[in-house]
C-alpha positions in Angstrom: -83.4 -95.1 61.9 -86.7 -93.3 62.3 -88.3 -91.5 65.2 -91.8 -92.9 65.7 -94.7 -91.5 67.9 -97.0 -94.1 69.4 -100.4 -92.8 70.5 -102.5 -95.4 72.3 -104.6 -95.3 75.4 -103.5 -98.8 76.2 -100.1 -98.6 78.1 -99.5 -102.2 77.3 -100.0 -101.7 73.6 -97.6 -98.7 73.7 -95.0 -100.6 75.6 -95.2 -103.6 73.3 -95.0 -101.6 70.1 -92.2 -99.4 71.5 -90.1 -102.4 72.4 -90.6 -104.0 69.0 -89.6 -100.8 67.2 -86.6 -100.0 69.6 -85.3 -103.5 69.0 -85.1 -102.5 65.3 -83.1 -99.3 66.1 -86.0 -96.8 65.9 -86.4 -94.0 68.4 -89.8 -94.0 70.0 -91.9 -91.2 71.5 -94.8 -92.6 73.6 -97.7 -90.1 73.8 -100.6 -90.3 76.2 -103.7 -89.5 74.2 -105.2 -86.9 76.6 -106.8 -84.9 73.7 -106.2 -84.3 70.0 -104.8 -80.8 71.0 -102.3 -82.4 73.4 -101.1 -84.9 70.9 -100.7 -82.3 68.2 -98.7 -80.2 70.6 -96.3 -83.1 71.2 -96.0 -83.8 67.5 -95.2 -80.2 66.7 -92.6 -80.0 69.5 -91.0 -83.3 68.8 -90.8 -83.9 65.0 -91.3 -87.6 64.1 -91.1 -89.6 60.9 -94.2 -91.7 61.5 -97.3 -91.6 63.7 -98.6 -95.0 65.0 -101.9 -94.6 66.6 -104.9 -96.4 68.0 -108.2 -95.8 66.3 -110.5 -95.8 69.4 -109.2 -93.6 72.2 -111.4 -91.7 74.8 -110.8 -88.0 74.4 -108.7 -88.4 71.3 -110.6 -90.3 68.5 -108.3 -91.6 65.8 -110.3 -90.1 63.0 -110.2 -86.7 64.6 -106.4 -87.0 65.2 -105.6 -87.9 61.6 -107.9 -85.1 60.3 -106.1 -82.6 62.6 -102.7 -83.8 61.4 -103.8 -83.4 57.7 -105.0 -79.8 58.5 -101.8 -78.8 60.2 -99.2 -77.5 57.7 -96.3 -79.0 59.7 -97.9 -82.5 59.9 -99.8 -82.8 56.7 -97.3 -85.3 55.1 -96.7 -87.3 58.2 -97.2 -91.1 57.5 -99.9 -92.5 59.8 -100.5 -96.2 60.7 -103.6 -97.1 62.6 -103.9 -99.8 65.2 -107.3 -101.2 66.4 -108.8 -104.2 68.1 -111.9 -103.7 65.9 -111.9 -103.3 62.1 -114.2 -100.4 61.1 -114.1 -100.5 57.3 -116.1 -97.3 56.9 -113.8 -95.3 59.3 -110.7 -96.8 57.5 -112.1 -95.7 54.1 -112.6 -92.2 55.4 -109.1 -92.1 56.8 -107.5 -93.6 53.6 -109.0 -90.6 51.8 -107.0 -88.4 54.2 -103.8 -90.3 53.4 -103.7 -93.1 55.9 -100.6 -95.2 55.3 -101.8 -98.5 56.8 -103.8 -100.5 59.3 -102.9 -103.2 61.8 -105.3 -105.3 63.9 -104.6 -105.8 67.6 -103.3 -107.9 69.2 -100.1 -106.8 67.5 -97.6 -109.1 66.0 -94.1 -107.6 66.3 -92.9 -108.8 62.9 -96.0 -107.5 61.2 -95.7 -104.2 63.0 -92.1 -103.7 62.0 -92.9 -104.7 58.4 -95.8 -102.2 58.2 -93.7 -99.4 59.7 -90.9 -100.1 57.2 -93.4 -100.0 54.4 -94.9 -96.7 55.6 -91.5 -95.1 56.0 -90.5 -96.2 52.5 -93.5 -94.3 51.2 
C-alpha cells in the first residue's frame, strides 16, 4: 500500500484520517505543520506517495505548501489532496492550476477520504 503524509494543525483531524487510512493498509506519516520549511524537510527525508493537507494552517498556509512542493524537484509530481472546513473556490482554482489532485470538506467521512486517496493514487 501507499505511504501518505498528513499535514493538519488539528490533531483530531490527523488522528481520524490516519486511522481511516491505516485501516486500509496504508502507512501514515503525521506531520505537525510548524512551517512550510519544516514540512518540506519531512517530505524530503521521508518520501511519500501522497500528501493530504489542511488548507488553513497557522504558520503553514496550504497554498504556500503546495506551491513549495511544486517548486521542489523531488516533490513536484507528488499528488496532493486538500482538506478544509471552508470551501474557498478561488484558492482551490489557484491550487488546481498547480496540480492539486482533489479536495475534501471537513468534517471528514472515512469512506469518502479513502475513495479520494485511492483516486489520487491511481492518477
